[in-house]
N, C-alpha and C positions, 0 to 999 in steps of 0.2 A: 953155091949151095942154098937149097931151099930150107927154110925153118918152118916147123909146124910145132904149133904148142896145143897140147892136148889138156883139157880142162875136165874135171870131174863135177864142176858145177858148184863146188862149195863157196859159201860166203867168204870164207878164209882165203882162197885164191885171190880174190878182188882187193880184200881188205889189206893182205900181206905183199901182193904182186908176185904171185908165182905161179907155175903151172904143174900139173899132176905130172906131165911128162913133156919132154922136149924132144925133138928128133931133127938133127941136122944131117943132111945128107944118109950115111947109113948107120950113124951113131944115135942111140936113145938113151937118155938119161932120166930114171924116173926119181922123181922127188922122195925125200923121206916119207915113209908112209906108216901110219899107225893104225890101231886097231879100233877106228872109229867108223860106224856104219853111216849110210846116206841121211839117218835123222839125227846124226850127231851124239849117237850112244856108243859107249865104249861096249866091244864084243870081247867075251872071254875074261870078265872080270877075275883077277887073282890067280889067272893061267898063262904064264908065258908062252906054253906051247899053243895053247887056243888063239892067243893073239898073233902068233908068230904065221900060224896056219891063215887066218882070215886075211894078214897082211900080205902074206904071198899070192893068195887068190886076188887082192886088189891089185897087187903089183902085175900079175898075169893078164888081168883085163886091161890094165893102162898099156901094156906091151902091146897088146893086140890091137887095141885103137891106134897104135902108132905104126902099126903094120909090122910088129916083131912077135918073138915068141920066146917063152923060156929057154928053149935051146940057143937064143942069141945071146944070152946073159953071160958076159965075161968077167963081172965084178959086182960082188953083193958087200954091203957095208952094213953091221947089224951093231945098233947101239941098245945097251940093256942096262936097267937100273939095278940089278943085280947078278953080278958075273956068277953067282952060284947056280942060276938057272942057264947056264951055258948048254947042258948037255940037252935038256929039255927042248930048248931052241935050236941046237944043232941036229936034233934027230929029226925035227920037222922040216928044216932047211934041207936035210939029206933026203928026205921023200920028194922034193921037188928038184932038187939038184944032184942027186947021185951020180946019174951019169952024164951030167953036163960038167960038172967039176969047175964053176968059176972060181977065180981068186976070191978069196973071202976073208972078212975082217971082223972081229967081234970086239966090241971093246964097252967097258962100263961107264956109264955117265952119271952124274949127281943126279939128275932128275930130267925127265921129258917134261912136255907142256902141260899135263895134268898127272897128278900123282897115281891115278888109276891106270895109266898107259906104262907097261913093262918094257915094250919092245919098240924099236923103230928101225925101219930097213929102207935102205936106197940101193938102187942096181943101176949098171951101166950095161947097154947091149948094142952089138954090132950086128946089123942086119947083111947077111951075104949078098953079094952082087947077083942079080936075076941071071 
């Protein structure tokens, strides 16, 4: 099977040794994604919902670069620093996935890489055969 690494071009990918997404055959894995823009600035400071929306837009773009779409997503994993934000995060998740209904997990974690980051999401997608 062919492996394709998709890069977003951040310095962190080279430093840490990871790809924004990896496609192997029909499978696409999108790495944990946070609300950090191309300039390294956190988007949606203080708002788990705003961060979730930005993250899912970034994930959608990474999927497109891998030849996939949101409707190909079969699993989402959501890491939050405050589980009390679950409903706001869930509502935004629902805006993107309401009709797709991937398997989903949301767990509270002690911290993410920056205290300004409230949410991190990763997804798995399977692209249907043409």
